[in-house]
C-alpha positions, 0 to 999 in steps of 0.5 A, spaced: 501 495 588 507 499 586 512 496 591 515 489 591 517 488 584 524 486 581 528 492 578 527 493 571 532 490 566 537 495 563 537 493 556 540 498 551 536 499 545 538 496 538 539 501 533 534 501 527 537 500 520 532 505 518 535 510 522 540 513 517 535 513 511 530 517 515 535 522 517 536 523 509 529 523 508 528 528 513 534 532 510 531 532 503 524 534 505 527 540 508 530 542 502 523 543 499 521 548 504 527 552 507 526 557 513 519 553 514 517 549 520 514 542 518 509 539 522 508 531 520 503 527 525 502 520 525 495 519 528 492 516 534 488 510 536 481 509 533 475 506 536 473 500 533 467 498 538 466 502 545 472 501 549 476 497 544 481 500 538 483 498 531 490 496 531 494 502 530 498 503 524 503 509 523 501 514 518 505 513 512 509 519 511 510 520 518 513 513 518 517 514 512 521 520 515 522 517 522 521 509 522 517 510 529 511 505 530 508 509 536 501 512 536 500 520 537 507 522 535 508 528 531 515 530 528 517 537 527 522 540 522 525 546 525 529 551 520 536 553 523 541 558 522 545 554 518 539 553 513 537 546 514 532 543 519 533 540 526 528 534 527 524 533 534 520 527 535 514 528 540 512 522 543 509 519 549 514 517 554 513 510 557 508 508 562 512 504 567 512 502 574 514 508 576 507 511 574 500 510 576 498 510 568 502 503 568 496 500 573 490 504 571 491 506 563 488 501 559 490 504 553 497 506 554 499 503 561 504 497 560 501 493 565 495 493 560 499 493 553 506 491 554 512 495 554 513 500 549 519 505 547 519 511 550 523 518 549 530 515 551 529 508 547 526 511 541 532 517 541 537 511 541 534 507 536 532 512 531 538 517 532 533 523 532 532 528 538 525 526 542 521 529 547 515 528 551 509 528 548 506 533 554 511 538 551 508 538 544 502 543 545 507 549 547 511 547 542 506 548 537 503 554 540 510 557 539 510 556 531 509 562 527 503 562 522 505 564 515 512 560 516 509 553 518 506 547 514 502 541 517 500 535 514 493 535 515 487 530 516 492 525 520 491 528 527 485 533 528 488 535 535 494 538 531 490 540 525 486 545 530 492 547 534 497 550 528 495 556 524 499 555 518 497 562 515 497 569 519 490 571 520 486 575 515 482 574 509 488 574 504 492 569 508 487 564 509 486 563 502 493 561 501 493 556 507 490 550 503 495 551 498 501 551 503 499 545 506 497 541 500 504 542 497 507 539 503 503 533 502 504 533 495 512 534 496 512 527 501 508 523 496 513 525 490 519 524 494 517 517 496 516 515 488 523 513 488 525 507 493 531 507 496 535 500 497 532 500 504 525 500 501 526 495 496 529 490 500 523 491 505 518 490 499 522 484 497 521 481 504 513 483 503 513 479 496 517 473 498 512 472 504 506 473 499 508 468 495 508 463 501 501 465 502 499 464 495 502 457 496 498 455 502 492 458 499 493 453 493 494 447 499 487 449 502 483 449 496 480 443 497 478 444 505 475 451 502 471 447 497 468 443 503 465 450 506 459 454 504 463 460 505 470 457 503 472 464 500 473 466 508 477 460 509 482 462 504 482 469 506 484 467 513 489 462 510 493 468 507 492 473 513 495 467 518 501 468 513 501 475 513 501 476 521 507 470 522 511 474 516 509 481 517 505 486 520 498 484 517 495 484 510 497 491 506 489 491 504 483 488 505 484 481 501 480 480 495 478 472 495 473 472 489 471 465 486 466 464 480 462 470 479 465 474 484 471 475 480 467 480 476 467 485 482 473 489 482 473 490 490 470 484 492 472 484 500 466 480 503 470 474 501 464 470 504 462 466 497 463 458 496 469 455 492 466 451 487 471 446 483 470 448 475 470 455 477 476 460 477 478 463 484 481 470 483 486 472 489 488 479 490 492 479 496 499 482 499 503 481 506 505 488 509 512 487 512 514 489 519 517 495 516 510 496 513 511 496 506 506 492 502 506 487 496 500 487 491 499 481 487 494 477 484 493 470 481 487 467 478 487 460 479 482 454 476 479 451 483 480 444 480 487 445 478 485 445 471 483 451 466 477 449 462 478 451 454 474 458 455 477 460 461 484 458 458 482 463 452 481 469 457 487 467 461 491 467 455 489 474 453 490 477 460 497 474 460 499 476 454 497 483 456 500 483 462 507 481 458 506 487 454 505 491 460 511 489 463 515 489 457 514 497 457 516 498 464 523 502 463 526 508 465 524 514 461 518 511 459 511 514 460 507 511 467 502 510 462 505 506 457 504 499 460 497 501 461 497 503 453 501 496 451 496 492 455 490 495 453 492 494 446 493 487 447 486 486 450 482 491 445 485 487 439 483 480 442 476 483 444 475 485 436 477 478 434 472 475 438 467 480 435 465 484 442 468 491 440 463 495 436 469 499 433 476 498 431 482 497 435 485 504 434 478 507 435 477 504 442 484 506 444 483 513 442 485 517 448 480 523 445 474 522 449 469 525 444 472 520 438 467 515 436 468 508 439 473 511 444 474 506 450 469 501 448 473 496 451 473 499 458 466 495 458 470 489 460 477 492 463 474 497 468 481 499 471 487 502 469 493 497 469 498 500 474 499 504 480 505 505 485 507 501 490 510 502 497 508 504 504 501 504 501 498 499 496 496 505 492 502 509 494 504 516 493 497 518 492 498 526 493 503 527 488 501 531 482 499 528 475 506 531 472 510 527 477 506 521 477 501 519 472 503 524 466 511 523 468 516 518 466 518 512 470 525 512 473 529 507 476 527 505 483 520 506 482 515 500 484 509 499 480 504 494 479 502 491 472 495 488 473 490 488 467 484 484 467 478 482 463 471 481 467 465 479 463 459 480 468 454 474 469 448 479 466 452 482 460 448 480 454 453 483 449 458 477 450 456 469 449 453 465 455 460 461 456 464 468 457 459 471 462 461 470 470 469 469 468 473 474 471 481 474 470 486 479 473 494 477 473 498 482 477 505 483 479 510 488 482 515 491 478 521 495 480 524 500 475 531 498 474 537 502 470 536 498 464 529 496 464 525 492 470 525 487 475 519 483 476 519 482 484 513 477 484 516 472 479 517 467 483 509 465 483 507 462 476 504 466 471 502 462 465 496 457 465 501 451 464 505 453 470 500 454 474 496 448 473 503 444 474 504 449 481 497 447 483 499 439 482 505 440 486 502 443 492 495 440 493 494 435 498 494 428 496 
């Protein structure tokens, strides 16, 4: 079996465009923790059923620092005498024809899963020192407790192999804080995107626009099926796989009453003309940055009077939210602007048992505070990047309670949801759910809507749907 094969092609690895950015990011992280060793694993394959695995996706923090797609890899940042850090990436070497694993290992052997970059190939492509994964246990055993931090919860084997604190009761009490600080620092460094990241997000958004357009084309086919939501979900997933890595999160295809369920991912309902289809979907690019866009569409191509009335309020709220995105503004300013528009409309419709100012009060004990939330349910924005809810470990003072800065990318996604069994609203509103979401880049002098290529006004949506529906 091991003989009679042509010699392997001697192809030099192509330098990955992310290489210089990874180097800068590692240096930046190192400045946060001088004279300490940092351990950042990517995680491993996870069993889906018996002997089959879920498709592997690298850990976001690890990928941001390295650009490596390989499972089980671990990055070590080791302090050096110059006061900087040396980066060493441990990963599995190739299982080519020179190894028995090539023929016998169903999980990693290249006969089974195809060629993969090994130590030499990864070092050349990513411009980082690489060593075989077999050397990792000894490297971890040499790390000094009290001078080591680990990104925990990613790789159980690494968690068990590394003490990030000396033994003893007092030292143990500080260990969780030390490792949490590393996770926080990584999220906070990722809040502001560099040029490479913004370009990858633009690619993801462009593919997402194509996917939405294809879903419009497929609406009649979906309407002919008892579970047409699945047809639309599959239509978008095909685009995500062609243009990117996958979808960035479970697609929400919510038609009719399902649109009032925030995270409707069962996607198994009918697509009925006369109702609305709320599509919340995003392509994850090959470089793992994801878009996150929502449009609410009239399935038959035209909004009814009641649907348009609700839609126009949500659109006005979103426009107010986007207008509030600028450097120096509070992260919560877009939310506050959008909610005031919605609270005002609800008050004008006679649905608020309080004034607009009372409802908008941020004092939870104030009379009437937050009563509009019965119909809005969620906040208006979150950060976007490698994760759909990006930088989630950042401290409130650097994220939720902080000012926006150029290079940040956030969603602006207000919604109105009238549950089908909500007796506080008129019958004609029950079962209507509308959300409009775009991905917005904070620029030096304001903002740029990355997903503006998709129409937003009711009239523009109707015209767009007429152009792309089959004759």
